[in-house]
N, C-alpha and C positions, 0 to 999 in steps of 0.2 A: 525379454522386454516386453509389453503387453502392445497389442495391436492399436495400431492407429485407427480412432474411432469416430476423427473428424475428414474421413475420407472414403470417399463412397469406391463404389467397384472399379471407376477407372481412373482411381487416383485424383477426384478433383474435391476441394474444400466443401464440406455440406455440413449443416447444423445437426448436433447430435439430438433424436427423438427419446427425450427425458421422460414423456407421457404415461408410459406405463409404470413408473418406479414409484415405489413408496416415496411419500415426504418424512423425512428424517432431521434432528436437529444438526445440523451442522455448525459448524463454527471454525476460524481459521484468522490464524495470527501471522505476520510478516512485519518487517523491519525494514528501515533504508538509513542507512551513515551518511553525514556529512562531513566532510573535513573543511576549514575554514580557519582564515588569519583569526590571532588571537583578540585584535582590536573588533574584528567581525560577530566575532561570539560575544565580547564583550558589551558592544552596542547593542547586540539582539537581546544579551538577557536584563542588561538595564534601561529597554524599550527607549532606545534614542537613536534607531532608525528613522531617518526620512520617510517613508512609506506608511510608517505607524506599528501596531504590535506583532510583531512577526508572528511571535509562537501562536497568537490566536488566530491569524488569518490563515495560516497554514493547518491548522486542526480544522477550521472548519472548511478548507478547499478538500482536505482528506473525506470529512464527511460525503460532502456534495460531489465529489468524484466516485467516490463506492457508488453510490446509489445512480450513479450513471454508467456502471462500466459498462453495461448491456450496448450503449450508443456509440463506447469508446473504442470497444475489442472486438469485431468481427467473430460472428460464432456463438458468443456467449450470451446466456438465458439471463433474462429479465430475473431478477428474483426478489420475493418479499422482503427485503431486509428489515430483523428486527433488532438488530443494536449495529451501531457503527462506533467505534473508540480509536479516538488518534491521542495518544501520548507523545510528549516531545521532553527528552532530558538531554542534559550536560552531564556527561560524568565527571564526578571531582575525585582526585585532578583528573582532566581528561588524556584517554590512554593515546597513547604517538601521535601527538599533536592535538590539537583544537577540534573537537567533533560533538555534532548532536546526534541524537540516536532518537528514530522516529518510530512508535511500533503502533501498530493498528490492530485493530480486532473489528470480525466480521460477524455476526451470525444470521442465522433463518431456519425454518423450518423448511424443506424445499427437496426438489427431487435431484437436484446435481450439489457442488460443492461453492464453498463461496471462499475459495482461493484467490483469485482474479480480484475479487471487490477488496480484500485485505491488501493484496499487491496495489491495485491502484491507488487507494489509499494514501499508502505510503507514498508512492511515486509523487503524486499529486502534491503531498504537503511538502515533499521534498524540492520540488519544483516551486513551489511557492516560496520558501526561501530564497532559492537562488534568485527569483525574480525581484524579491522585495530587498535583496541586499547587492545585485549585482551593480549598481554603481558605485558601491565602496571595496568590492571584492568581487571581480572577475573569475578567480581563482579557487572557487569553490567547487571540490568535487563531491559527485553525488554516488554513491557505490560504497560496498555493496549492497542490494536491493534484494530480499529473497525471503521466501517464506519461512518462517519459524515451525509453525505447526497446522495442523489439520484434521480435523475429527467428526465423526460421521460418516455415513455412506459405508461403501463395501471396505476401506480403508482407512485407518490413520496415520498420519506420518509427523514426526519431530524433527526437529535439526538437531545436529549434534553439537 
């Protein structure tokens, strides 16, 4: 396992200095899965949720959240994002119950990765779906939330 770089010599949390690193093209993809009642999924897909177009609002929430990651997550660097994408799909037929799959992608030319931006986008989009649908379904389950891949920097990662 790698040495923890967010700790100083006394074990206190610190922001890592990435100022001497070269900027490279970075990209990350993440996903969040939501499990919901069949009637809830039908209401979302037919745009009959009283609060409005759930999928459109969730996409915008994910994009906005990615842009605010450094303000939400301690020790994250502000990054000049060149792209944030949020796609939401309902697999047909839904596997193991009714599900929505939120897929996000973040890209930047930077000195540190964009994994957190992709993950924050996916989680904010998922939370937005919950918020907009909680009046009709309090049993919505969010998760798993995971990193699918990252490229650029020292090492690449791809989930199995």
